[in-house]
N, C-alpha and C positions, 0 to 999 in steps of 0.2 A: 377249554382243551383244543388244541390246534394241531395240525400236520402241515409240514412244509417239505418240498423236495429238499434231500439233503445237502447237494451242491448245485445251487442254481448254475443254469445255463446262462450265456450271454448272447442276447441277438445281435444281428448284424448292426444295428443302432447303437451298440453298447448299452440296451437295458438290460439288468437281469432279469430272469425268467423264473418264476416261483408259482406254485399252486397252493393255496390254502383252503382249508375248511374249519370253520368257527362254530361253535355251538353255544345259543343263546339268543338273545334280542338284539336285533340290527340296529334298533334305537340306542342301544347301549354300546354293542361292538364296534360299530361302524364310526363311532365319534372318536376319531383317532385323526391329530393334527398332521401324521406324516403321510396320509392318503391326499390331503388338499391339492388340488390341482393336478392329481395324477390318474384319476378314473377316466378311463378313454372310453369305455363302452358299459352300459347296464343291459342284463338281458335277464330277465326274470318271469316267473310262473306262480304270480302271488295267489292266495285264497281269493276266488271270484266273487263269493258271497251266495252261494248257490247251494250250501249245504249238502256236499255231493258224498255220499256213500253208498257203495254198492249194497243192494237188498236182496242179491242173489247168492251171497256167500252161506254155504251151508255147513261147512268143515270149520275146526276150530283155527286152522292156519288160515282160511280165507277169511273168517271172521277179524281175527286179528289184523289181517292185510287191508281189510276194509274199515279201518279205525277212522274216525271223523279227522278232518284236518282242522288243526287251530285258526280261529278267526275267520271261519267260512260259513256261519250260520246264516248270514243276510248279507247283501249288499254294503248297507251301511256301516256294520261291522267292519267288514274285509277292507272297504275303501278309508274309512276314517285310520286303520292300522297302517294302510299302504301310505297316506299322505304324510303320517308321521314319520315312517321311515325315510321317504324322500325328503322331508325338510332336512334330516340329517345327512343324507348321501349326495343329494343334488349339489349342494356347496362344494363338495368335494370333487367335482367332476372337472375336467380341462375345458378350455374354452370352446373347442370343438369336440361334441361327444354325441354319440347315437344311444337310443335307447329302444328295447323292444320288451313289449308287455304282452303275454299271453291272455287270452281271456276265452269267454264262452258266449255263444250268441244268446244265452237268455238275457245276461246282464249287459250286452254292449252298450245300448243307451247310457246305462250308467256310468261305464269306463270311459266311453267317449267323452262323457263330462269331466273325467279324471283327466284326460288330456287335455281339455281346454284349460283345466286348472294348472297343469305342469307347464303350460305356456306363460300363464298369467304370473305364477308364483317363481319359477326356475327356468324360463327361457327356452323350454324343450317344445318345439312345435310339431303337431302331428304332420308326417309327410306322406304315409301310406297306411293302409289297411293289407296287410299279408295273409295268405291262408296257407296253412298247412294242411296239405291232402293228404290223408292216410290211405291204406290198402283195402278197407273194408268200410262197412256202414256204421260200424262203432254204436255208441250208446242212442238212445233215443225211443220215440214211439215205434214198438215192433210193428204196428199196423200203419206207419207211415215213413216219412224219409229219416234214414239213419244218420247219424251226426258224425260222418268219417272225417271230421275236418277240424281244425280250430283256428281261431282268427288271432293274429299277431298285430298289436298297434305298434307302428314304428315312427318314432319321431326323432328329431334332430335338434342340437342346439350348435350354433355355429355352422361351419361347413367341413364336415369330415369328407376327406378326398375318398372315392368309391376305390378301393383296393382290390375288388375282384371284377369279373366281367358282367355287365348289365345282363339281368335276367328278367323272366316273368315272376310277378309277385305271388305266383301259386307254386309252393314248394312241396312236390311230392316226395316223401320219404315214409317207408313203411314204418308203424309204429311197433314199439317193443311187443313181444308176446308176453302173455300173464307168468309163464315161468321165469322170465328174464327181469321182471319188474321188481324192485324194492320199495317204489312209491308208487300210488295211483295214478299220479300226474306223470310220472318220470318220463322225460323228453329222450329220444335216441340222439346220442351224441353226433351224428351225421347231419342232422336238423340244424344243431347249434352250430358246427362249424360252419355251414353255410353264413350263418348271421355273423359269425366271428369274423370270417375272412371277407366279408362285405365291408366290416366297419372298421376294422383294425389292420395292423400290422404286427409282426413277431415282436415280443417284447412290450407290447401294450398291455394295459391293466384292464380287465374285465372283471365286473362285479354282479353278483345275484344275491340280494339281500333275504331271498326266501329260496333257500337251497335244495330243501326236497332230498334228492337221492343224490344231490353232487354231482349231476350230469355236467354240469358248466365246468366245474373244474378239470374234468376228465376230457372234454371238449378241448379246453384250452391247453392242456399236455400235449395232446395231439397236433395242435396247430402252433405250438412254441410261443403261446402268449401266457401271461401271468393272470392268474384268476383266484378271486376270492369269493367263498360263498357260506353264507350265515345260515344256519339252520336252528330254529327254535325247538322243535321237539327232539327230546335226547334220544329216543329209540330211532328215528329218523336219520339222526346225526350219525349214532354208532353204525348202522347198516350202510350209510353213504360211505364213512371212512372205511369200512372193510371192503367195499367195491372199488374204492379209488385205489386202495393198496394191492388189491389182487390184481387189478389193471396195470398198475406200475410196476409189475413184475417183481413184487419182492424186494424193492429198493429200502424199505423202511425196516 
């Protein structure tokens, strides 16, 4: 099941603009010869492998919201799944392509190893570690330092021009409030828009193979980029579709 904007816009460079959410396994859904050479940027928030589930939910709604994330039980499972997806997606990227991978401090060492593998296997070289700074202490030891930030591994293949002004690698964007979330790891579109504008131009294609809340395609719509998100969990997919349609202003 997919959704696409009904009448694609055309960017200044002549590229059609569309946004699509697919439900299913990215290893299958992204096996598409029509994508070959077209993917200009990958922005994704994969399972980290930290078995992250809130233990503070007390209501049924809260417990439903705190469902476990698929393939998140440990770093080995998460990274195996990620590599299998990248083996499908990376060969379909353009010669010049940027990649952003969100991760957590608990498994940073393991994911830096994934960055080395991406360089060896697919030509993506780590360029920087960015920090998303939130506006509160976030999760963590209640008697120690809060984790009001997330780490983003930034990799480059080829030499994508910098389309936005050069800026600090610490990105301060308030996190979404609990009543705004449809997924526990949902990223604010304002944060994703910063990454999109840095690495792409209108009409370029951005892909998130671990789609979650579908925030990537919503950010693509706001920035006039094409976007594809693939979400494995059917319930997450349905909520992502509902939010995308609501923000699209009833075009569907």
